[in-house]
N, C-alpha and C positions, 0 to 999 in steps of 0.2 A: 580302443577296440581291443578285446582279449580273444585268445584262441584256446578252445578246450579240445583235448585229444582223448578219445576213449581207448582203453587198452585192448589188446587182441583177446579173443576168446580162448580160455584155458581148456586143456584136455586133448587137443588135437596135435600139440607139438611133440609130446613124449620125449622131451629133452633134445630133440634134434634141432639143429640150427640151419638146416638146408632151406634155401629160399623157396625151392619147389615144394617142400614138404609142409612148411608152416603156413604159407599163403596168408601172411599177416594182412589183416584188413584194418586199416585205420580210417576212421571217419573223423574228419575235422570240421568242426562247427565254429564259425566265427560269430562272436556275440558282441554287442555294444552295451556296456555297462551291465553285463549279465543277462541281457535280453536278446534273444535271437531276432535278427531283422526280418521283416516281411519278405515274402517271395517277390519275384519279379513282376507278377501280375498286379499285386497290391500296390507296389511302388509306381507302376505305370498309371494305375487308376488315380493314385494320389497326385501324381504330376499333372494329369489331365484336369482334375478338379481344381487344383491350385492355379493352373493356367487360365481356366475359364473365370475363376474368381478375380484374378489379377486383370484379365481383359475387361471385365465388367466395371472395374474401377478406373483403369487407365484410359480406355477408349472415350468415355464421356469427358474426362478431363482434357484429353488431347483434342477433342472436338471443340471444346470451349476455347482453349488456347489458340487453335488454328483459325477458328472463326474470327477471333478478336484481332488477328494480325494479317488476315487475308485481304486482298484487294477488293474494292466494292464490286467490281464486275464478277469476280469469282464467287463471292458470297451470294450475289443475286442469281447467278446461274445455278448455284448449288441448292437453291431453295432455303437459304438461311442457315445452313449447317455445313461446315467444311471440316473434313477429317484430316486432309493434308493440304497445307496452303501452297499456292503457286508462287507466292513471294511474301516478303516481310513488309507489311504496311502498318505503320504505327499511328495512323491518322485517328483511330478510335481512342487511343490512349491520350493523344495530344488534345483532342476535343474535350474529353471529360476532366483533364487535369489542367486546362488553361483557364479555368474559372467556371463559375456556375454552381449548380446545385450539388453535383458530385464532389467537386473540390471542397466546397464548404462542409458537406457531410463528412468527408474524410477527415478534415480537421476536428470536427466535433467528436467523431469516434476516437481519434487519437487522444484528444484531451480527456474525454471521459475514461478511456482505458488506462491511461497513465495515472491520472489523479485518483480514480477509483481504485485501482490496484494498490497504490501506495497507502491510501486511507484504509482500505480493507485489511491489508497486511498489518498495519500499525494497530488497529483495533482488535483484530483476531489474535495477534501474538500477545498483546497486553492481557486480553481476557483469558487466553489459554494459559498464560503464565500465572495469573492470579488464581485460577481454578486448580492449577497443579500444586500450589503451595498449601501445606497443611496449616490449619488454625486460622485461615482467612474468614473473617466474619461474613456470614451469608453465603459462603462459597458453595455449600452443598445445595442450598435452596436455588441458587443461580444455576447450578449445574442441572438440577431437575427441571427448571424452566426451559433450559436449552434443549434438553432431551424431549420434553413435551412438544416443543415447537417442530421437532422432527416428525411427530405423529399427527399434529393438528395444524393445518394451514389456516391462517386468518381469513382467507377468501379475498376476492377481488374488491367488493364494495367497502368493507372495513379498511383495507389498504388504501383505497382511493380517498376515503374520508380522512384518514390520518394524514396523508400527503397534503390534502387540501387544508386541513387545520394548521398544519405547519407552514403554510404559505409557499409550498414548493411547486405549485402547478405552473406549467409553462416556463420552467427554468431547468438548467442543466443539472442542478442538484437533485431533481426528481429522477434522473437516470442513475444516480449513485447511491443516495441515502437509503432507499427502500431495500437495496440488495447489498448493502455494505458488509453485512456480517452473515456468514453462512454457518448454521449450527453444525453441520457435518465437518467443516474445516476447523471449527473451534475444538471439536472432539478429537480430531486427528492431531492437531498441534498441541493440545493439552496432553495427550498420551505420549507424544514425543518428549515434551518437557519433563514429564513425570519420570522418564527413564534416565535422566541426567543424574549422576550420583549426588545425593544430598550432602555428602561430606565435602564436596567441592564448594558448594555454596556456604556451608557452615564455616569452612576455613576462611572463605572471603569475608564472611561476616565478622569473624574473630579479628581479621586484619583491619576492620573498620569500614568495610564497603557497605554502602546503603543498598536497599532493594533495587533502586534504579540502576546503580552501578553494576550490581550482580547480573541484572537482566541485560543491560547493553554490552557489558564487557565480557561476560562468561557465557550466558545462556544463548544469546543471539549468534555469536561466532561459532558455537557448537551445533547450531541448528540450520546451517546454510542449506542442507539438502531438503528439509521439509519446508523451509521458507521459499525455496525455488519452486517446488511442486505446488504449493498452495498459491503462490503468486501467479503461476501459469493457469491454475484453475480459475482464479479471479479474472485474469486478463482475458482469457478465452470467453468467459461469461459476459464481461462488459463489452467485448468487441462484437459478439454475436447477438447481443440483446437488441430487440426491437419492440417488444411488447410494452415495456414501460414508456417508451417514446410514443407509441400509438395511443396509450391511455392518457398520459399526463401532459403531452405537448400539443398546443394548437398552432404554434408558429412554425411554419415549414422551414424557416431559416435555421432552426435548431435541430433539425432532423439528423440523426446519426446515419452512417452509411448503410446499415442493415435495413433501416426503414425506407431509404431510397431504393435499395435493392428489391425490397418487397413491392414497392409501388411501381417501379419502372420495369422490373424483370418478371416477377411472379404474376403481378396483375396486368402486365403487358401494356402499361400506359406509355403513350408515345412521348419521347423527348423531343422538344422543338429547339429551334435555334436559341431562343432566350434562356433555356435551361443549361445550355453548354457554354463553351468559350466563344471566341470571336472568329472562328474559322469561316471561310466564305462558303465552303461546301460541306454538308454534313455527311459523315459515313453512314452506311446502312444501319438501321436500328438493331439488327442481330449482332453486328460488330460491336456497337456501343454497349448493348446488354451483356455480351460475353466479356467485354473489357472491364465492366463494373464487377462482374463475378470474379475475374482474376484478381483485381485489386483488393477485393474483400478477403481473398484467401492468402495473399502474399505475406502479410505481417505474421500470421500464425505459423506459416511454413518457415519463415526465417527464425522465429524465436524458439520453436519446438526443438530443433536439433541441439541447441546449446543447453537445454534443460532436461533433455531426455535421459541423460546419464544419472540424474538424480532421482528418477522416478522409483526404481526398485528400492533404494535406501530410504527415501523420504516417505513414500506412501506405506510400504510394508512395515517399516519400523514404527511409524506413528499409528498405524491402524491395528497391528497385531498385539503389540505389547501394551501393558497397562490395562 
């Protein structure tokens, strides 16, 4: 914050220094980075708008969490939505995590997210590195094909026929292979690699390093920020994906968590005792549904704070330069 002081008006002082005669008027204006802050009315209006926006986000999430941990009697009495729980009751979480369709779907989602993210990062970084190197045979043509894929989508039926011809129907590979490479992520990571000084790679080559050694020992260690961001993009995409499972999977035992969420929460299909663990009494359906929602959110909420610090450097550097 800086302070700007305007000088007194000339002409009325006539050389006198008497405080009564001069009546110096000093107007002090406080500025922030050279910009005068808004008046009190605008600041109050901004505070009210931000408070309403935060409440619109926090209240539904608080209701979901409270409903999932409230006692069955309180959930039934409140009509299926509790904003403030009377007690902490984890019966809904125990029921969905003690076996059954939700536990199995959680394992499928974790497997697809971990394996898919690692595979996508490997393919995307290798492709981005090859496209960032000059003189690679077919590099420009490949780059044009990738850019064209951003403009023209193949469509649902051609994608389904390709997956069918590859023999991936009703397998977990159908949840990974069709979305393994994102053209946008390839462009971002290629731009990041292009900004690594070429002299660094040339000096390594003079010392006898191969392209694979340059890639693994020089390029990747210098690209942790963009790899973290792209990895988070892929992980969120795999974790939240349900459409591929809806199209390519017939066996419900291979459903990911998001498809279970869609079936039992959005479509309001009732979960029975055989779909859950071996508890003697089932919690209310709203508690089970809200518990599934919370579990589907927890992994992303845990991972995001550890990678958030890389966002500005990873995305902006990779997207703006090059």
